[in-house]
C-alpha positions as CSV (number, residue, x, y, z in Angstrom):
1,M,-21.8,5.7,61.2
2,E,-24.6,4.8,63.5
3,Q,-25.9,2.3,61.1
4,E,-22.5,0.7,60.9
5,N,-22.3,0.4,64.8
6,Q,-25.7,-1.2,64.8
7,T,-24.6,-3.7,62.3
8,I,-21.4,-4.6,64.4
9,L,-23.2,-4.8,67.8
10,V,-26.5,-6.4,66.8
11,E,-27.6,-9.7,68.3
12,F,-30.0,-12.0,66.6
13,F,-32.9,-13.7,68.5
14,L,-33.5,-17.3,67.3
15,K,-37.2,-17.7,67.8
16,G,-37.2,-21.5,67.2
17,L,-40.0,-23.0,69.3
18,S,-40.3,-20.1,71.8
19,G,-43.8,-20.3,73.4
20,Y,-43.8,-24.1,73.2
21,P,-41.8,-25.2,76.3
22,R,-43.2,-28.8,76.3
23,L,-42.3,-29.2,72.7
24,E,-38.8,-27.8,73.3
25,L,-38.2,-30.5,75.9
26,L,-39.5,-33.3,73.7
27,F,-37.5,-32.2,70.7
28,F,-34.4,-31.7,72.8
29,V,-34.5,-35.5,73.7
30,L,-35.4,-36.5,70.1
31,I,-32.7,-34.4,68.3
32,L,-30.1,-35.3,70.9
33,A,-30.8,-39.1,70.2
34,M,-30.6,-38.4,66.4
35,Y,-27.3,-36.5,66.8
36,V,-25.7,-39.3,68.7
37,I,-26.7,-41.7,66.0
38,I,-25.2,-39.4,63.3
39,L,-21.9,-39.2,65.2
40,L,-21.7,-42.9,65.9
41,G,-23.0,-44.0,62.4
42,N,-20.9,-41.7,60.3
43,G,-17.9,-42.1,62.6
44,S,-18.1,-45.8,62.3
45,L,-18.2,-45.7,58.5
46,I,-15.1,-43.4,58.5
47,L,-13.3,-45.8,60.8
48,I,-14.3,-48.9,58.8
49,S,-13.2,-47.4,55.5
50,I,-9.8,-46.5,57.0
51,L,-9.1,-49.8,58.8
52,D,-10.2,-52.2,56.1
53,S,-7.8,-52.1,53.1
54,H,-10.4,-53.7,50.9
55,L,-12.4,-50.4,51.1
56,H,-9.5,-48.2,50.0
57,T,-11.3,-47.4,46.7
58,P,-12.6,-44.2,45.1
59,M,-16.2,-45.1,46.1
60,Y,-15.4,-45.4,49.8
61,F,-13.0,-42.5,49.8
62,F,-16.0,-40.4,48.7
63,L,-18.2,-42.1,51.2
64,G,-15.7,-41.3,54.0
65,N,-15.8,-37.6,52.9
66,L,-19.6,-37.7,52.8
67,S,-19.7,-39.1,56.4
68,F,-17.2,-36.5,57.7
69,L,-19.2,-33.8,55.9
70,D,-22.4,-35.0,57.6
71,I,-20.8,-34.8,61.0
72,C,-19.5,-31.3,60.3
73,Y,-22.8,-30.2,58.8
74,T,-24.9,-31.2,61.8
75,T,-22.3,-30.0,64.3
76,T,-22.6,-26.5,62.9
77,S,-26.2,-26.1,64.2
78,I,-27.4,-29.0,66.3
79,P,-25.4,-28.3,69.5
80,S,-26.5,-24.7,69.6
81,T,-30.1,-25.7,68.9
82,L,-30.0,-28.2,71.8
83,V,-28.7,-25.5,74.1
84,S,-31.4,-23.1,73.0
85,F,-34.1,-25.7,73.8
86,L,-33.1,-25.7,77.5
87,S,-32.1,-22.0,77.8
88,D,-34.2,-18.9,78.2
89,R,-31.6,-16.9,76.3
90,K,-31.9,-17.7,72.7
91,T,-29.7,-15.0,71.2
92,I,-26.6,-15.4,69.0
93,S,-24.0,-12.7,68.3
94,F,-23.6,-11.2,64.9
95,S,-20.2,-12.9,64.5
96,G,-21.5,-16.2,65.8
97,C,-24.4,-16.0,63.3
98,A,-22.0,-15.2,60.4
99,V,-19.8,-18.3,61.3
100,Q,-22.9,-20.5,61.5
101,M,-24.2,-19.2,58.1
102,F,-20.8,-19.7,56.5
103,L,-20.3,-23.3,57.9
104,G,-23.9,-24.4,57.1
105,L,-23.8,-23.1,53.6
106,A,-20.3,-24.5,52.9
107,M,-21.2,-28.0,54.1
108,G,-24.5,-28.0,52.2
109,T,-22.8,-26.9,48.9
110,T,-20.0,-29.3,49.3
111,E,-22.5,-32.2,49.8
112,C,-24.3,-31.3,46.6
113,V,-21.1,-31.3,44.5
114,L,-19.8,-34.3,46.2
115,L,-22.9,-36.3,45.4
116,G,-22.3,-35.3,41.8
117,M,-18.7,-36.6,41.9
118,M,-20.0,-39.9,43.4
119,A,-22.5,-40.3,40.6
120,F,-19.6,-39.9,38.1
121,D,-17.7,-42.6,39.9
122,R,-20.6,-45.0,39.7
123,Y,-21.1,-44.1,36.0
124,V,-17.5,-45.0,35.1
125,A,-17.6,-48.1,37.3
126,I,-20.7,-49.4,35.4
127,C,-20.4,-48.0,31.9
128,S,-16.7,-48.2,31.5
129,P,-15.5,-50.8,33.9
130,L,-12.3,-51.7,32.0
131,R,-11.2,-48.0,32.0
132,Y,-12.3,-47.5,35.7
133,P,-8.8,-48.0,37.3
134,T,-7.3,-45.5,34.9
135,I,-10.0,-42.8,35.0
136,M,-10.7,-43.1,38.7
137,S,-7.0,-43.3,39.9
138,K,-5.9,-41.6,43.1
139,D,-4.6,-38.7,41.0
140,S,-8.3,-38.2,39.9
141,Y,-10.5,-38.9,42.9
142,V,-8.5,-37.1,45.6
143,P,-8.6,-33.8,43.6
144,M,-12.3,-34.4,42.8
145,A,-13.1,-34.6,46.6
146,A,-10.8,-31.7,47.4
147,G,-12.5,-29.7,44.6
148,S,-15.9,-30.3,46.2
149,W,-14.7,-28.9,49.6
150,I,-13.0,-25.9,47.9
151,I,-16.2,-25.0,45.9
152,G,-18.3,-25.3,49.0
153,V,-16.0,-23.0,51.0
154,V,-15.5,-20.4,48.3
155,N,-19.2,-20.2,47.5
156,S,-20.1,-19.9,51.2
157,A,-17.4,-17.3,51.8
158,V,-18.6,-15.1,48.9
159,Q,-22.3,-15.3,49.9
160,T,-21.6,-14.8,53.6
161,V,-19.4,-11.8,53.1
162,F,-22.1,-10.1,51.0
163,V,-24.7,-10.8,53.7
164,I,-22.7,-9.5,56.7
165,Q,-22.0,-6.3,54.9
166,L,-25.8,-5.5,54.8
167,P,-27.1,-3.1,57.4
168,F,-29.4,-4.6,60.1
169,C,-31.3,-1.8,61.8
170,R,-34.5,-2.9,63.7
171,N,-35.8,-6.4,63.4
172,N,-33.3,-9.0,64.8
173,V,-35.7,-11.9,65.2
174,I,-34.8,-15.0,63.1
175,N,-37.9,-17.2,62.9
176,H,-35.8,-20.4,62.9
177,F,-33.5,-22.6,65.0
178,S,-30.3,-21.4,63.4
179,C,-28.8,-18.6,61.2
180,E,-30.1,-19.8,57.8
181,I,-28.6,-17.4,55.3
182,L,-31.9,-16.5,53.5
183,A,-33.7,-15.9,56.8
184,V,-30.9,-13.5,57.9
185,M,-30.7,-11.8,54.6
186,K,-34.4,-10.9,54.7
187,L,-33.8,-9.0,58.0
188,A,-31.6,-6.4,56.4
189,C,-32.9,-2.9,56.0
190,A,-31.5,-2.6,52.4
191,D,-32.1,-3.7,48.9
192,I,-31.1,-7.4,48.8
193,S,-31.8,-8.0,45.1
194,G,-28.1,-8.3,44.4
195,N,-27.7,-10.9,47.1
196,E,-30.7,-12.8,45.8
197,F,-29.2,-12.8,42.4
198,I,-25.9,-14.1,43.6
199,M,-27.7,-16.9,45.6
200,L,-29.8,-17.7,42.4
201,V,-26.5,-18.1,40.4
202,A,-24.9,-20.1,43.1
203,T,-28.0,-22.4,43.5
204,T,-28.0,-23.0,39.7
205,L,-24.2,-23.8,39.6
206,F,-23.8,-25.8,42.8
207,I,-27.1,-27.4,43.5
208,L,-29.1,-27.7,40.3
209,T,-26.1,-28.5,38.0
210,P,-24.9,-31.4,40.2
211,L,-28.5,-32.7,40.2
212,L,-28.6,-32.5,36.4
213,F,-25.3,-34.3,36.3
214,I,-26.6,-37.0,38.6
215,I,-29.7,-37.4,36.4
216,I,-27.7,-37.8,33.2
217,S,-25.3,-40.2,34.9
218,Y,-28.0,-42.4,36.2
219,T,-29.9,-42.3,32.9
220,L,-26.8,-43.7,31.2
221,I,-26.3,-46.2,34.1
222,I,-29.9,-47.5,33.8
223,A,-29.5,-47.7,30.0
224,S,-26.3,-49.8,30.5
225,I,-27.9,-52.0,33.1
226,L,-30.9,-52.7,30.8
227,K,-28.6,-54.1,28.2
228,I,-27.5,-56.9,30.5
229,R,-29.5,-60.0,29.6
230,S,-29.7,-61.9,32.9
231,S,-31.9,-60.5,35.7
232,E,-29.3,-61.7,38.2
233,G,-26.6,-59.7,36.4
234,R,-28.8,-56.6,36.3
235,S,-29.5,-56.9,40.0
236,K,-25.9,-57.3,40.9
237,V,-24.7,-54.3,38.9
238,F,-27.6,-52.1,40.2
239,S,-26.8,-53.0,43.8
240,T,-23.4,-51.3,43.4
241,C,-25.1,-47.9,42.9
242,S,-28.4,-48.3,44.8
243,A,-27.2,-46.9,48.1
244,H,-25.9,-43.8,46.4
245,L,-29.1,-43.4,44.4
246,T,-31.2,-43.7,47.6
247,V,-29.0,-41.0,49.4
248,V,-29.5,-38.7,46.4
249,I,-33.3,-39.1,46.4
250,I,-33.5,-38.4,50.1
251,F,-31.1,-35.5,50.0
252,Y,-32.6,-33.7,47.0
253,G,-36.1,-34.8,47.8
254,T,-36.0,-33.0,51.1
255,I,-34.4,-29.9,49.6
256,L,-37.0,-29.7,46.9
257,F,-39.8,-30.3,49.4
258,M,-38.5,-27.4,51.6
259,Y,-37.6,-24.9,49.0
260,M,-39.9,-25.5,46.1
261,K,-43.1,-25.2,47.9
262,P,-45.0,-21.8,48.0
263,K,-43.2,-19.1,50.0
264,S,-45.9,-16.4,50.2
265,K,-46.7,-16.9,53.9
266,E,-43.0,-17.0,54.8
267,T,-42.1,-14.1,52.6
268,L,-44.8,-11.7,53.6
269,N,-44.7,-12.3,57.3
270,L,-41.8,-14.2,58.8
271,D,-43.3,-13.9,62.3
272,E,-46.3,-16.0,61.1
273,L,-44.2,-19.0,60.0
274,N,-45.8,-22.2,61.1
275,P,-43.9,-24.2,63.8
276,T,-44.4,-27.3,61.7
277,D,-42.5,-25.8,58.8
278,K,-39.7,-24.9,61.1
279,L,-39.6,-28.5,62.5
280,I,-39.6,-30.0,59.0
281,S,-36.7,-27.7,58.1
282,M,-34.8,-28.8,61.2
283,F,-35.4,-32.5,60.5
284,Y,-34.2,-32.0,56.9
285,G,-30.8,-31.1,58.4
286,V,-30.8,-34.1,60.7
287,I,-32.6,-37.0,58.9
288,T,-30.3,-37.1,55.8
289,P,-27.1,-37.3,57.8
290,M,-28.6,-39.9,60.1
291,M,-29.9,-42.1,57.2
292,N,-26.7,-42.1,55.1
293,P,-24.6,-44.6,57.2
294,L,-27.7,-46.7,57.7
295,I,-28.4,-46.9,54.0
296,Y,-24.7,-47.6,53.1
297,S,-24.4,-50.3,55.8
298,L,-27.7,-52.0,55.2
299,R,-27.6,-52.0,51.4
300,N,-23.9,-52.6,50.9
301,K,-22.3,-56.0,51.1
302,D,-18.8,-54.6,51.2
303,V,-19.4,-52.6,54.4
304,K,-21.1,-55.6,56.0
305,E,-18.2,-57.8,55.1
306,A,-15.7,-55.2,56.4
307,V,-17.5,-55.0,59.7
308,K,-17.5,-58.8,60.1
309,Y,-13.8,-58.9,59.1
310,L,-12.8,-56.3,61.6
311,L,-14.9,-57.9,64.4
312,R,-13.3,-61.4,63.6
313,R,-9.8,-59.8,63.7
314,K,-10.5,-58.1,67.0
315,V,-11.8,-61.3,68.6
316,F,-8.9,-63.3,67.1
317,N,-6.3,-60.9,68.4
318,K,-7.8,-61.2,71.9
């Protein structure tokens, strides 16, 4: 009974950059600027895709979902991180930590699945262009996007429920900026092998499987592009999927960099985790959402034309 009370009343201490006050101030300014760019960039893409009827296509519907997802994903952790940079009190309640775990994992899972859906959209557009309107009709792409969100929410709900039921007895120091589910799980004073197995299965299904699907899709896309005889034709076709491919490389590249490197130091002694590793992890959650709108606007003629069209229309109406 005492252990249950401790689990309910526990507060977690987010170590972050405690002990580096100058760095905290520097990174407060830097992360705040990046967060503003994320809100403006992704918000603008959503607005453009809604206002310009030329962009009412499956590709830009998925892109709008991706932009909204990036806003939600960063909002789950960045505001609280910014507050902790300026505050001496760096604790978070057990319920607050559970909510942060749930939202962060839900958004991350949804993005993995959504990128897989976007790869399928590009595959159909390039490899079966005549069948594209039929295969990627509104009755198809709306459920595909909705399914991505549902998978993310269900996966996160299951994993979060199993973690919050664990007993937390003594150590309540999370050597991170936010309640990352694996970091919280390792603080439990109980056997977490079952939780680790569930996480392994979920990682395989919702992170590695979409990645495999993306690799297969782009292998077929590249094979189809190589069959085009003119270099101009190949360049034109490849440009329709280059932005998505760039986003996938950045997203999965940072994930693999963070989670595939040796974990011995982190696993054996969480208190010894290098501040550099924590900063890299934090920037992983900020750089990708910030880069997405820049990549899609700079490498996409449709978005550029939509911006010009909306600006001309606004000036003309005045």
